[in-house]
C-alpha positions in Angstrom: 16.2 21.2 -88.4 20.3 20.4 -87.5 21.3 19.5 -84.2 24.3 21.8 -82.8 26.9 19.8 -81.1 26.7 22.4 -77.7 22.7 20.6 -77.0 22.2 17.4 -76.0 19.8 15.5 -77.1 16.7 13.0 -74.7 14.3 10.6 -76.1 10.8 11.6 -75.5 8.8 9.7 -73.3 7.1 8.1 -75.5 9.9 5.9 -77.3 11.1 2.8 -76.3 14.0 1.3 -77.7 13.9 -2.5 -77.5 18.6 -3.8 -78.4 19.7 -6.9 -78.9 23.2 -8.3 -80.2 24.6 -4.3 -80.2 21.9 -3.4 -82.4 18.6 -1.7 -81.7 14.8 -0.2 -82.8 13.4 2.4 -82.2 9.8 3.3 -81.8 8.0 6.5 -81.6 4.3 5.6 -80.1 2.8 8.4 -80.6 4.0 8.2 -84.5 4.0 4.4 -84.8 6.9 5.3 -86.6 10.2 2.6 -85.8 14.0 3.5 -86.8 16.8 -0.1 -87.1 20.4 1.5 -85.9 23.3 -1.1 -86.8 26.2 -1.3 -84.2 27.7 1.5 -84.5 24.1 2.9 -84.8 23.3 2.2 -81.1 26.8 3.5 -79.6 26.1 6.7 -81.3 22.8 6.7 -80.3 23.3 5.8 -76.3 26.6 8.5 -76.1 23.9 11.0 -77.6 20.8 9.9 -75.4 23.9 10.3 -72.2 26.6 12.1 -72.4 26.4 16.1 -70.8 26.6 16.9 -74.8 26.6 15.7 -78.9 30.4 17.3 -78.4 31.1 15.3 -76.1 29.6 11.3 -78.4 31.3 13.2 -80.3 35.0 13.3 -79.3 33.9 9.2 -76.6 33.3 8.2 -80.4 36.4 10.3 -82.2 37.8 7.8 -79.2 36.7 4.5 -79.8 36.8 4.0 -83.8 39.8 4.4 -86.7 37.8 7.2 -88.2 37.5 10.2 -89.9 37.0 13.2 -87.8 35.3 14.8 -90.0 33.3 11.7 -92.3 32.3 10.7 -88.3 31.2 14.0 -87.3 29.0 14.0 -90.6 27.5 10.8 -89.0 26.4 11.6 -85.8 25.9 15.1 -87.6 23.5 13.5 -89.7 22.0 10.6 -87.3 20.9 12.6 -85.1 18.8 14.9 -88.1 17.1 12.2 -88.7 16.1 10.7 -85.8 15.1 14.6 -84.4 12.9 15.0 -87.6 10.8 11.6 -86.9 10.2 12.8 -83.4 12.8 9.3 -81.6 14.7 11.9 -80.1 14.8 15.9 -78.8 16.3 18.3 -78.2 17.0 19.4 -74.8 18.8 22.8 -74.0 
């Protein structure tokens, strides 16, 4: 499943997030799948789940970090695709 940047993502009801010192652990209570995020992954998660679209989250990240825009787009898409695949996010249209 490949995420489209015009989409929005949300946290499923059965997923918990525990954050400590900028890092986070996601836990899907239904599947018992968990996933750890470093500080940048946690920032990507936060923006992706609160922005009006994944594109809006991308634009904010692009302004916050000194990174090649294509690399950022690829990294964000890869992270979101992985989280969607494991039921830790879902697409909201």
